[in-house]
Biopython code that builds the backbone (N, CA, C, O; Angstrom):
import numpy as np
from Bio.PDB.StructureBuilder import StructureBuilder

atoms = [
    (1, "MET", "N", (18.193, 6.200, -16.292)),
    (1, "MET", "CA", (16.738, 6.736, -17.383)),
    (1, "MET", "C", (15.803, 5.775, -17.406)),
    (1, "MET", "O", (15.891, 4.603, -17.771)),
    (2, "VAL", "N", (14.418, 6.710, -16.754)),
    (2, "VAL", "CA", (13.357, 5.757, -16.898)),
    (2, "VAL", "C", (12.661, 5.848, -18.507)),
    (2, "VAL", "O", (12.493, 6.750, -19.328)),
    (3, "THR", "N", (12.338, 4.220, -18.432)),
    (3, "THR", "CA", (10.933, 4.382, -19.945)),
    (3, "THR", "C", (10.093, 3.546, -19.525)),
    (3, "THR", "O", (10.362, 2.455, -19.022)),
    (4, "THR", "N", (8.559, 4.204, -19.784)),
    (4, "THR", "CA", (7.751, 3.681, -19.693)),
    (4, "THR", "C", (6.871, 3.996, -20.906)),
    (4, "THR", "O", (7.248, 4.841, -21.718)),
    (5, "GLU", "N", (5.491, 3.223, -21.086)),
    (5, "GLU", "CA", (4.177, 3.781, -21.906)),
    (5, "GLU", "C", (3.395, 4.065, -21.650)),
    (5, "GLU", "O", (2.837, 3.539, -20.686)),
    (6, "ILE", "N", (2.866, 5.028, -22.303)),
    (6, "ILE", "CA", (1.693, 6.103, -21.631)),
    (6, "ILE", "C", (0.809, 5.833, -22.476)),
    (6, "ILE", "O", (0.981, 5.400, -23.615)),
    (7, "LYS", "N", (-0.565, 6.181, -21.731)),
    (7, "LYS", "CA", (-1.777, 6.207, -22.598)),
    (7, "LYS", "C", (-2.719, 7.345, -22.462)),
    (7, "LYS", "O", (-3.123, 7.819, -21.400)),
    (8, "PHE", "N", (-3.068, 7.790, -23.862)),
    (8, "PHE", "CA", (-3.954, 9.159, -23.583)),
    (8, "PHE", "C", (-4.978, 9.059, -24.767)),
    (8, "PHE", "O", (-4.907, 8.472, -25.847)),
    (9, "LEU", "N", (-6.329, 10.130, -23.974)),
    (9, "LEU", "CA", (-7.137, 10.080, -24.752)),
    (9, "LEU", "C", (-6.752, 11.665, -25.835)),
    (9, "LEU", "O", (-6.625, 12.794, -25.362)),
    (10, "PHE", "N", (-6.661, 11.386, -26.986)),
    (10, "PHE", "CA", (-6.602, 12.393, -28.418)),
    (10, "PHE", "C", (-7.734, 12.293, -29.609)),
    (10, "PHE", "O", (-7.658, 11.360, -30.409)),
    (11, "GLN", "N", (-8.795, 13.276, -29.714)),
    (11, "GLN", "CA", (-10.100, 13.041, -30.649)),
    (11, "GLN", "C", (-10.467, 11.851, -30.567)),
    (11, "GLN", "O", (-10.520, 11.068, -31.516)),
    (12, "GLY", "N", (-10.810, 11.563, -29.186)),
    (12, "GLY", "CA", (-11.423, 10.310, -28.859)),
    (12, "GLY", "C", (-11.446, 8.623, -29.066)),
    (12, "GLY", "O", (-12.277, 7.714, -29.050)),
    (13, "ILE", "N", (-9.887, 8.818, -29.284)),
    (13, "ILE", "CA", (-9.253, 7.803, -29.823)),
    (13, "ILE", "C", (-7.880, 7.529, -28.876)),
    (13, "ILE", "O", (-6.938, 8.313, -28.997)),
    (14, "ILE", "N", (-7.785, 6.358, -27.898)),
    (14, "ILE", "CA", (-6.863, 5.945, -27.044)),
    (14, "ILE", "C", (-5.373, 5.791, -28.069)),
    (14, "ILE", "O", (-5.343, 4.889, -28.906)),
    (15, "PHE", "N", (-4.341, 6.617, -27.933)),
    (15, "PHE", "CA", (-3.053, 6.502, -28.622)),
    (15, "PHE", "C", (-2.271, 5.522, -27.244)),
    (15, "PHE", "O", (-2.662, 5.268, -26.105)),
    (16, "THR", "N", (-1.060, 5.173, -27.977)),
    (16, "THR", "CA", (0.068, 4.917, -27.230)),
    (16, "THR", "C", (1.446, 5.660, -27.332)),
    (16, "THR", "O", (1.675, 6.097, -28.459)),
    (17, "ALA", "N", (2.379, 5.884, -26.415)),
    (17, "ALA", "CA", (3.510, 6.331, -26.569)),
    (17, "ALA", "C", (4.693, 6.117, -25.700)),
    (17, "ALA", "O", (4.413, 6.033, -24.505)),
    (18, "ALA", "N", (5.835, 6.018, -25.984)),
    (18, "ALA", "CA", (6.655, 5.932, -25.124)),
    (18, "ALA", "C", (7.406, 7.142, -24.278)),
    (18, "ALA", "O", (7.738, 7.963, -25.133)),
    (19, "ALA", "N", (7.630, 7.395, -23.573)),
    (19, "ALA", "CA", (8.190, 8.127, -22.495)),
    (19, "ALA", "C", (9.039, 7.972, -21.708)),
    (19, "ALA", "O", (8.943, 7.389, -20.628)),
    (20, "HIS", "N", (10.197, 8.607, -22.285)),
    (20, "HIS", "CA", (11.575, 8.824, -21.201)),
    (20, "HIS", "C", (12.133, 9.887, -20.481)),
    (20, "HIS", "O", (12.240, 11.070, -20.805)),
    (21, "VAL", "N", (12.488, 9.286, -19.422)),
    (21, "VAL", "CA", (13.056, 10.777, -18.368)),
    (21, "VAL", "C", (14.434, 10.636, -18.784)),
    (21, "VAL", "O", (15.158, 9.640, -18.756)),
    (22, "LEU", "N", (14.669, 11.851, -19.187)),
    (22, "LEU", "CA", (15.911, 11.939, -19.142)),
    (22, "LEU", "C", (16.794, 12.492, -18.453)),
    (22, "LEU", "O", (17.964, 12.328, -18.800)),
    (23, "GLN", "N", (16.419, 13.497, -17.003)),
    (23, "GLN", "CA", (17.067, 14.087, -16.581)),
    (23, "GLN", "C", (16.526, 14.324, -15.301)),
    (23, "GLN", "O", (15.307, 14.296, -15.468)),
    (24, "ASP", "N", (16.776, 14.546, -14.089)),
    (24, "ASP", "CA", (15.960, 14.011, -12.827)),
    (24, "ASP", "C", (16.914, 15.273, -11.618)),
    (24, "ASP", "O", (17.525, 14.781, -10.670)),
    (25, "ASN", "N", (16.918, 16.510, -11.777)),
    (25, "ASN", "CA", (17.660, 17.037, -11.159)),
    (25, "ASN", "C", (17.322, 18.664, -10.227)),
    (25, "ASN", "O", (17.326, 19.853, -10.545)),
    (26, "ASN", "N", (17.106, 18.039, -9.214)),
    (26, "ASN", "CA", (16.448, 19.209, -7.861)),
    (26, "ASN", "C", (15.292, 19.449, -8.242)),
    (26, "ASN", "O", (14.859, 20.602, -8.224)),
    (27, "GLY", "N", (14.557, 18.404, -8.666)),
    (27, "GLY", "CA", (13.177, 18.119, -9.322)),
    (27, "GLY", "C", (12.765, 18.580, -10.429)),
    (27, "GLY", "O", (11.579, 18.564, -10.758)),
    (28, "GLN", "N", (13.787, 19.086, -11.194)),
    (28, "GLN", "CA", (13.311, 19.309, -12.713)),
    (28, "GLN", "C", (13.603, 17.807, -13.674)),
    (28, "GLN", "O", (14.649, 17.158, -13.702)),
    (29, "LYS", "N", (12.626, 17.595, -14.238)),
    (29, "LYS", "CA", (12.476, 16.159, -14.570)),
    (29, "LYS", "C", (12.495, 16.839, -16.813)),
    (29, "LYS", "O", (12.017, 17.908, -17.192)),
    (30, "GLU", "N", (12.989, 16.076, -17.482)),
    (30, "GLU", "CA", (13.170, 16.265, -19.111)),
    (30, "GLU", "C", (12.549, 14.741, -19.394)),
    (30, "GLU", "O", (12.819, 13.615, -18.975)),
    (31, "ILE", "N", (11.594, 15.290, -20.308)),
    (31, "ILE", "CA", (10.155, 14.006, -20.701)),
    (31, "ILE", "C", (10.392, 14.152, -22.338)),
    (31, "ILE", "O", (10.217, 15.059, -23.152)),
    (32, "ILE", "N", (10.828, 12.937, -22.389)),
    (32, "ILE", "CA", (10.777, 12.871, -24.130)),
    (32, "ILE", "C", (9.942, 11.927, -24.724)),
    (32, "ILE", "O", (10.427, 10.797, -24.771)),
    (33, "VAL", "N", (8.480, 12.109, -25.335)),
    (33, "VAL", "CA", (7.668, 11.248, -25.539)),
    (33, "VAL", "C", (7.549, 10.986, -26.829)),
    (33, "VAL", "O", (7.133, 11.922, -27.511)),
    (34, "ARG", "N", (7.831, 9.816, -27.463)),
    (34, "ARG", "CA", (8.116, 9.296, -28.882)),
    (34, "ARG", "C", (6.741, 8.828, -29.279)),
    (34, "ARG", "O", (6.271, 7.860, -28.680)),
    (35, "PHE", "N", (6.245, 9.252, -29.961)),
    (35, "PHE", "CA", (4.802, 8.626, -30.399)),
    (35, "PHE", "C", (5.537, 7.512, -31.904)),
    (35, "PHE", "O", (6.548, 7.762, -32.560)),
    (36, "ASN", "N", (4.496, 6.194, -32.072)),
    (36, "ASN", "CA", (4.736, 5.195, -32.519)),
    (36, "ASN", "C", (3.622, 5.015, -33.576)),
    (36, "ASN", "O", (3.554, 4.064, -34.356)),
    (37, "THR", "N", (2.759, 6.048, -33.502)),
    (37, "THR", "CA", (1.558, 6.208, -34.725)),
    (37, "THR", "C", (1.679, 6.958, -35.849)),
    (37, "THR", "O", (2.233, 8.048, -35.702)),
    (38, "ARG", "N", (1.415, 6.747, -36.613)),
    (38, "ARG", "CA", (1.670, 7.231, -38.422)),
    (38, "ARG", "C", (0.630, 8.519, -38.070)),
    (38, "ARG", "O", (0.957, 9.681, -38.315)),
    (39, "TYR", "N", (-0.480, 8.208, -37.552)),
    (39, "TYR", "CA", (-1.302, 9.748, -37.803)),
    (39, "TYR", "C", (-0.443, 10.761, -37.036)),
    (39, "TYR", "O", (-0.204, 11.913, -37.396)),
    (40, "LEU", "N", (-0.026, 10.165, -35.949)),
    (40, "LEU", "CA", (0.335, 11.594, -35.126)),
    (40, "LEU", "C", (1.822, 12.359, -35.952)),
    (40, "LEU", "O", (2.045, 13.522, -36.289)),
    (41, "ILE", "N", (2.524, 11.268, -36.047)),
    (41, "ILE", "CA", (3.764, 11.025, -36.797)),
    (41, "ILE", "C", (3.548, 12.211, -37.932)),
    (41, "ILE", "O", (4.212, 13.227, -37.729)),
    (42, "ASN", "N", (2.591, 12.198, -39.249)),
    (42, "ASN", "CA", (2.647, 12.628, -40.337)),
    (42, "ASN", "C", (1.368, 13.976, -39.892)),
    (42, "ASN", "O", (0.967, 14.601, -40.873)),
    (43, "ASN", "N", (0.984, 14.246, -39.013)),
    (43, "ASN", "CA", (0.126, 15.028, -38.692)),
    (43, "ASN", "C", (0.483, 16.421, -37.462)),
    (43, "ASN", "O", (0.011, 17.555, -37.376)),
    (44, "PHE", "N", (1.505, 15.695, -36.653)),
    (44, "PHE", "CA", (2.415, 16.495, -35.712)),
    (44, "PHE", "C", (3.777, 16.255, -35.625)),
    (44, "PHE", "O", (4.621, 16.354, -36.516)),
    (45, "ARG", "N", (3.914, 15.921, -34.438)),
    (45, "ARG", "CA", (5.886, 15.690, -34.795)),
    (45, "ARG", "C", (6.212, 13.883, -34.675)),
    (45, "ARG", "O", (5.434, 13.018, -35.076)),
    (46, "GLN", "N", (6.832, 13.769, -34.372)),
    (46, "GLN", "CA", (7.821, 12.747, -33.991)),
    (46, "GLN", "C", (7.368, 11.884, -32.494)),
    (46, "GLN", "O", (6.714, 10.911, -32.119)),
    (47, "PHE", "N", (8.421, 13.259, -31.848)),
    (47, "PHE", "CA", (8.389, 13.412, -30.232)),
    (47, "PHE", "C", (8.257, 14.455, -29.773)),
    (47, "PHE", "O", (8.218, 15.204, -30.749)),
    (48, "TYR", "N", (8.139, 15.139, -28.736)),
    (48, "TYR", "CA", (7.939, 16.121, -27.798)),
    (48, "TYR", "C", (8.882, 15.837, -27.162)),
    (48, "TYR", "O", (9.375, 14.712, -27.077)),
    (49, "LYS", "N", (9.470, 17.405, -26.323)),
    (49, "LYS", "CA", (10.477, 17.101, -25.461)),
    (49, "LYS", "C", (9.849, 18.190, -24.576)),
    (49, "LYS", "O", (9.702, 19.369, -24.898)),
    (50, "PHE", "N", (9.434, 17.502, -23.187)),
    (50, "PHE", "CA", (8.939, 18.477, -22.070)),
    (50, "PHE", "C", (9.714, 18.854, -20.803)),
    (50, "PHE", "O", (10.397, 17.875, -20.501)),
    (51, "THR", "N", (9.863, 19.660, -20.104)),
    (51, "THR", "CA", (10.004, 19.770, -19.078)),
    (51, "THR", "C", (9.285, 20.141, -17.631)),
    (51, "THR", "O", (8.860, 21.230, -17.245)),
    (52, "LEU", "N", (9.298, 18.833, -16.955)),
    (52, "LEU", "CA", (8.452, 19.068, -15.529)),
    (52, "LEU", "C", (9.288, 19.634, -14.138)),
    (52, "LEU", "O", (10.338, 19.174, -13.689)),
    (53, "PHE", "N", (8.570, 20.655, -13.662)),
    (53, "PHE", "CA", (9.317, 21.287, -12.775)),
    (53, "PHE", "C", (8.157, 21.683, -11.765)),
    (53, "PHE", "O", (7.475, 22.671, -12.034)),
    (54, "LYS", "N", (7.903, 20.938, -10.593)),
    (54, "LYS", "CA", (7.349, 20.358, -9.083)),
    (54, "LYS", "C", (5.769, 20.338, -9.809)),
    (54, "LYS", "O", (5.020, 21.316, -9.814)),
    (55, "GLU", "N", (5.524, 19.309, -10.273)),
    (55, "GLU", "CA", (4.441, 18.309, -11.015)),
    (55, "GLU", "C", (3.716, 19.909, -12.401)),
    (55, "GLU", "O", (2.590, 19.831, -12.892)),
    (56, "LYS", "N", (4.601, 21.003, -12.686)),
    (56, "LYS", "CA", (4.236, 21.851, -13.916)),
    (56, "LYS", "C", (4.919, 21.818, -14.981)),
    (56, "LYS", "O", (6.136, 21.998, -14.946)),
    (57, "PHE", "N", (4.471, 21.658, -15.750)),
    (57, "PHE", "CA", (5.243, 21.796, -17.062)),
    (57, "PHE", "C", (5.146, 22.938, -17.779)),
    (57, "PHE", "O", (4.151, 23.590, -18.095)),
    (58, "ALA", "N", (6.617, 23.151, -18.060)),
    (58, "ALA", "CA", (7.318, 24.619, -18.828)),
    (58, "ALA", "C", (5.873, 24.523, -20.334)),
    (58, "ALA", "O", (5.313, 23.624, -20.962)),
    (59, "ALA", "N", (5.840, 26.028, -20.294)),
    (59, "ALA", "CA", (5.135, 26.543, -21.440)),
    (59, "ALA", "C", (5.111, 26.217, -23.000)),
    (59, "ALA", "O", (4.555, 27.248, -23.379)),
    (60, "ILE", "N", (5.203, 25.921, -23.469)),
    (60, "ILE", "CA", (5.566, 25.390, -25.102)),
    (60, "ILE", "C", (4.358, 26.644, -26.171)),
    (60, "ILE", "O", (3.134, 26.550, -26.269)),
    (61, "PHE", "N", (5.056, 27.454, -26.662)),
    (61, "PHE", "CA", (4.501, 27.987, -27.504)),
    (61, "PHE", "C", (4.516, 27.859, -29.143)),
    (61, "PHE", "O", (5.499, 27.181, -29.444)),
    (62, "GLY", "N", (3.951, 28.172, -30.043)),
    (62, "GLY", "CA", (3.884, 28.440, -31.610)),
    (62, "GLY", "C", (3.086, 27.225, -32.000)),
    (62, "GLY", "O", (3.065, 26.964, -33.203)),
    (63, "VAL", "N", (2.368, 26.373, -31.106)),
    (63, "VAL", "CA", (1.505, 25.448, -31.675)),
    (63, "VAL", "C", (0.304, 25.769, -31.977)),
    (63, "VAL", "O", (-0.065, 26.826, -31.466)),
    (64, "GLY", "N", (-0.470, 25.217, -32.649)),
    (64, "GLY", "CA", (-1.703, 25.496, -33.151)),
    (64, "GLY", "C", (-2.522, 24.431, -32.160)),
    (64, "GLY", "O", (-2.119, 23.429, -31.569)),
    (65, "GLU", "N", (-4.235, 25.250, -32.238)),
    (65, "GLU", "CA", (-5.263, 24.657, -30.892)),
    (65, "GLU", "C", (-5.066, 23.204, -31.241)),
    (65, "GLU", "O", (-4.807, 22.477, -30.282)),
    (66, "LEU", "N", (-5.143, 22.624, -32.465)),
    (66, "LEU", "CA", (-5.210, 20.916, -32.354)),
    (66, "LEU", "C", (-3.806, 20.149, -31.915)),
    (66, "LEU", "O", (-3.832, 18.981, -31.525)),
    (67, "GLU", "N", (-2.577, 20.914, -32.015)),
    (67, "GLU", "CA", (-1.395, 20.183, -31.516)),
    (67, "GLU", "C", (-1.693, 20.980, -29.748)),
    (67, "GLU", "O", (-1.247, 20.290, -28.831)),
    (68, "PHE", "N", (-2.188, 21.930, -29.449)),
    (68, "PHE", "CA", (-2.269, 22.540, -28.222)),
    (68, "PHE", "C", (-2.850, 21.186, -27.234)),
    (68, "PHE", "O", (-2.376, 20.797, -26.166)),
    (69, "GLU", "N", (-3.981, 20.662, -27.961)),
    (69, "GLU", "CA", (-5.009, 19.681, -27.357)),
    (69, "GLU", "C", (-4.015, 18.368, -27.168)),
    (69, "GLU", "O", (-3.751, 17.613, -26.231)),
    (70, "LEU", "N", (-3.702, 18.463, -28.220)),
    (70, "LEU", "CA", (-2.685, 17.006, -28.196)),
    (70, "LEU", "C", (-1.597, 16.932, -26.934)),
    (70, "LEU", "O", (-1.470, 15.927, -26.235)),
    (71, "ILE", "N", (-0.872, 18.099, -26.767)),
    (71, "ILE", "CA", (0.083, 18.048, -25.920)),
    (71, "ILE", "C", (-0.409, 18.159, -24.343)),
    (71, "ILE", "O", (0.103, 17.787, -23.287)),
    (72, "GLN", "N", (-1.384, 18.703, -24.604)),
    (72, "GLN", "CA", (-2.594, 18.518, -22.711)),
    (72, "GLN", "C", (-2.831, 17.411, -22.620)),
    (72, "GLN", "O", (-2.752, 16.846, -21.530)),
    (73, "SER", "N", (-3.110, 16.919, -23.486)),
    (73, "SER", "CA", (-3.371, 15.230, -23.200)),
    (73, "SER", "C", (-2.229, 14.479, -23.439)),
    (73, "SER", "O", (-2.401, 13.283, -23.207)),
    (74, "VAL", "N", (-1.065, 14.796, -23.844)),
    (74, "VAL", "CA", (0.023, 13.624, -23.444)),
    (74, "VAL", "C", (0.697, 13.925, -22.053)),
    (74, "VAL", "O", (1.410, 13.162, -21.401)),
    (75, "GLN", "N", (0.256, 15.390, -21.704)),
    (75, "GLN", "CA", (1.207, 15.644, -19.912)),
    (75, "GLN", "C", (-0.129, 15.723, -19.528)),
    (75, "GLN", "O", (0.296, 16.245, -18.497)),
    (76, "LYS", "N", (-1.387, 15.706, -19.356)),
    (76, "LYS", "CA", (-1.731, 14.546, -18.620)),
    (76, "LYS", "C", (-1.521, 13.305, -17.516)),
    (76, "LYS", "O", (-1.467, 13.041, -16.315)),
    (77, "ALA", "N", (-1.434, 12.653, -19.101)),
    (77, "ALA", "CA", (-0.958, 10.924, -18.928)),
    (77, "ALA", "C", (0.078, 10.907, -18.272)),
    (77, "ALA", "O", (0.213, 10.096, -17.355)),
    (78, "ILE", "N", (1.147, 11.898, -18.632)),
    (78, "ILE", "CA", (2.428, 11.870, -18.268)),
    (78, "ILE", "C", (2.174, 12.070, -16.083)),
    (78, "ILE", "O", (2.590, 11.255, -15.259)),
    (79, "LEU", "N", (1.490, 13.228, -15.807)),
    (79, "LEU", "CA", (1.195, 13.710, -14.965)),
    (79, "LEU", "C", (0.723, 12.041, -13.726)),
    (79, "LEU", "O", (1.146, 11.616, -12.651)),
    (80, "GLN", "N", (-0.375, 11.602, -14.760)),
    (80, "GLN", "CA", (-0.937, 10.819, -14.212)),
    (80, "GLN", "C", (-0.415, 9.109, -14.151)),
    (80, "GLN", "O", (-1.053, 8.140, -13.738)),
    (81, "SER", "N", (1.112, 9.173, -14.780)),
    (81, "SER", "CA", (1.781, 8.165, -15.041)),
    (81, "SER", "C", (2.305, 7.568, -13.451)),
    (81, "SER", "O", (2.800, 8.535, -12.872)),
    (82, "PRO", "N", (2.341, 6.834, -12.924)),
    (82, "PRO", "CA", (4.025, 6.750, -11.600)),
    (82, "PRO", "C", (5.202, 6.294, -11.557)),
    (82, "PRO", "O", (5.958, 6.085, -10.609)),
    (83, "ASP", "N", (5.343, 6.104, -13.044)),
    (83, "ASP", "CA", (6.670, 5.933, -13.422)),
    (83, "ASP", "C", (7.345, 6.950, -14.095)),
    (83, "ASP", "O", (8.532, 7.038, -14.409)),
    (84, "LEU", "N", (6.318, 7.774, -14.283)),
    (84, "LEU", "CA", (7.199, 9.398, -14.627)),
    (84, "LEU", "C", (6.724, 10.392, -14.006)),
    (84, "LEU", "O", (7.064, 11.524, -14.347)),
    (85, "SER", "N", (5.542, 10.121, -12.615)),
    (85, "SER", "CA", (6.140, 11.484, -11.851)),
    (85, "SER", "C", (6.759, 11.258, -10.806)),
    (85, "SER", "O", (7.069, 12.252, -10.148)),
    (86, "ASN", "N", (7.201, 9.751, -10.227)),
    (86, "ASN", "CA", (7.635, 9.937, -9.487)),
    (86, "ASN", "C", (8.687, 8.897, -9.589)),
    (86, "ASN", "O", (8.610, 7.921, -8.842)),
    (87, "PRO", "N", (9.647, 9.004, -10.425)),
    (87, "PRO", "CA", (10.383, 7.904, -11.058)),
    (87, "PRO", "C", (11.883, 7.244, -9.681)),
    (87, "PRO", "O", (12.230, 7.960, -8.742)),
    (88, "PRO", "N", (12.536, 5.726, -9.960)),
    (88, "PRO", "CA", (13.269, 5.146, -8.823)),
    (88, "PRO", "C", (14.273, 5.874, -8.497)),
    (88, "PRO", "O", (14.856, 6.025, -9.570)),
    (89, "LYS", "N", (14.839, 6.411, -7.726)),
    (89, "LYS", "CA", (15.886, 6.912, -7.050)),
    (89, "LYS", "C", (16.811, 6.348, -6.705)),
    (89, "LYS", "O", (16.754, 5.124, -6.579)),
    (90, "ASP", "N", (17.943, 7.033, -6.442)),
    (90, "ASP", "CA", (19.504, 6.255, -6.650)),
    (90, "ASP", "C", (19.122, 5.498, -4.874)),
    (90, "ASP", "O", (18.478, 5.888, -3.899)),
    (91, "GLU", "N", (20.054, 4.082, -5.255)),
    (91, "GLU", "CA", (19.296, 2.990, -4.127)),
    (91, "GLU", "C", (20.569, 3.946, -3.065)),
    (91, "GLU", "O", (20.214, 4.097, -1.896)),
    (92, "ARG", "N", (21.609, 4.395, -3.357)),
    (92, "ARG", "CA", (23.041, 4.518, -2.705)),
    (92, "ARG", "C", (22.845, 6.109, -1.612)),
    (92, "ARG", "O", (22.852, 7.167, -2.242)),
    (93, "PRO", "N", (22.781, 6.143, -0.996)),
    (93, "PRO", "CA", (22.619, 7.479, 0.133)),
    (93, "PRO", "C", (23.666, 8.728, -0.092)),
    (93, "PRO", "O", (24.842, 8.533, 0.217)),
    (94, "ASN", "N", (23.263, 10.036, -0.634)),
    (94, "ASN", "CA", (24.088, 10.925, -0.738)),
    (94, "ASN", "C", (25.311, 11.737, 0.088)),
    (94, "ASN", "O", (25.257, 12.185, 1.233)),
    (95, "ARG", "N", (25.857, 11.757, -0.377)),
    (95, "ARG", "CA", (27.356, 12.403, 0.953)),
    (95, "ARG", "C", (26.895, 13.048, 2.406)),
    (95, "ARG", "O", (27.533, 13.076, 3.458)),
    (96, "GLU", "N", (25.324, 13.650, 2.058)),
    (96, "GLU", "CA", (25.233, 14.266, 3.255)),
    (96, "GLU", "C", (23.862, 13.390, 4.554)),
    (96, "GLU", "O", (23.602, 13.500, 5.752)),
    (97, "SER", "N", (23.370, 12.621, 3.448)),
    (97, "SER", "CA", (22.787, 11.954, 4.402)),
    (97, "SER", "C", (23.698, 10.385, 5.229)),
    (97, "SER", "O", (23.292, 9.865, 6.269)),
    (98, "ARG", "N", (25.183, 9.810, 4.284)),
    (98, "ARG", "CA", (25.858, 9.025, 5.096)),
    (98, "ARG", "C", (26.343, 10.261, 6.187)),
    (98, "ARG", "O", (25.868, 10.242, 7.323)),
    (99, "VAL", "N", (26.853, 10.828, 5.976)),
    (99, "VAL", "CA", (27.228, 12.791, 6.977)),
    (99, "VAL", "C", (26.721, 12.158, 8.060)),
    (99, "VAL", "O", (27.499, 11.537, 8.785)),
    (100, "GLN", "N", (25.495, 12.200, 8.323)),
    (100, "GLN", "CA", (24.429, 12.232, 9.507)),
    (100, "GLN", "C", (24.449, 10.865, 9.864)),
    (100, "GLN", "O", (24.070, 10.802, 11.033)),
    (101, "LEU", "N", (24.714, 9.706, 9.412)),
    (101, "LEU", "CA", (24.769, 8.347, 10.030)),
    (101, "LEU", "C", (26.099, 8.412, 10.481)),
    (101, "LEU", "O", (25.860, 7.828, 11.538)),
    (102, "PHE", "N", (26.967, 8.579, 10.530)),
    (102, "PHE", "CA", (27.745, 8.740, 11.534)),
    (102, "PHE", "C", (27.931, 9.504, 12.171)),
    (102, "PHE", "O", (28.819, 9.269, 12.992)),
    (103, "GLN", "N", (27.359, 10.686, 12.231)),
    (103, "GLN", "CA", (27.749, 11.972, 13.173)),
    (103, "GLN", "C", (27.521, 11.518, 14.822)),
    (103, "GLN", "O", (27.752, 12.326, 15.722)),
]
sb = StructureBuilder()
sb.init_structure("model")
sb.init_model(0)
sb.init_chain("A")
sb.init_seg("    ")
for serial, (resi, resn, name, xyz) in enumerate(atoms, 1):
    if name == "N":
        sb.init_residue(resn, " ", resi, " ")
    sb.init_atom(name, np.array(xyz, "f"), 0.0, 1.0, " ", f" {name:<3s}", serial, name[0])
structure = sb.get_structure()
């Protein structure tokens, strides 16, 4: 699991949040962004879960215009974060590469 801090601009204020990559399978990543600012928690939610596949986020429905603006700001920060867009991979070679090494 990769954890990092992201910074994003929302309503003219720079906010920070903790972002955690929970899953990385076949290019799909599940990212949880947890806010630590009381303003965002009281007016929106404490955390959001995003699914990122091939540098595109899955659509989120049922949110208001202001919340949609917040989500877009957070998603933009995720895509700009080198830690989250390309998390470190396991150093061990997978089975296919080991087979190729010995052939």
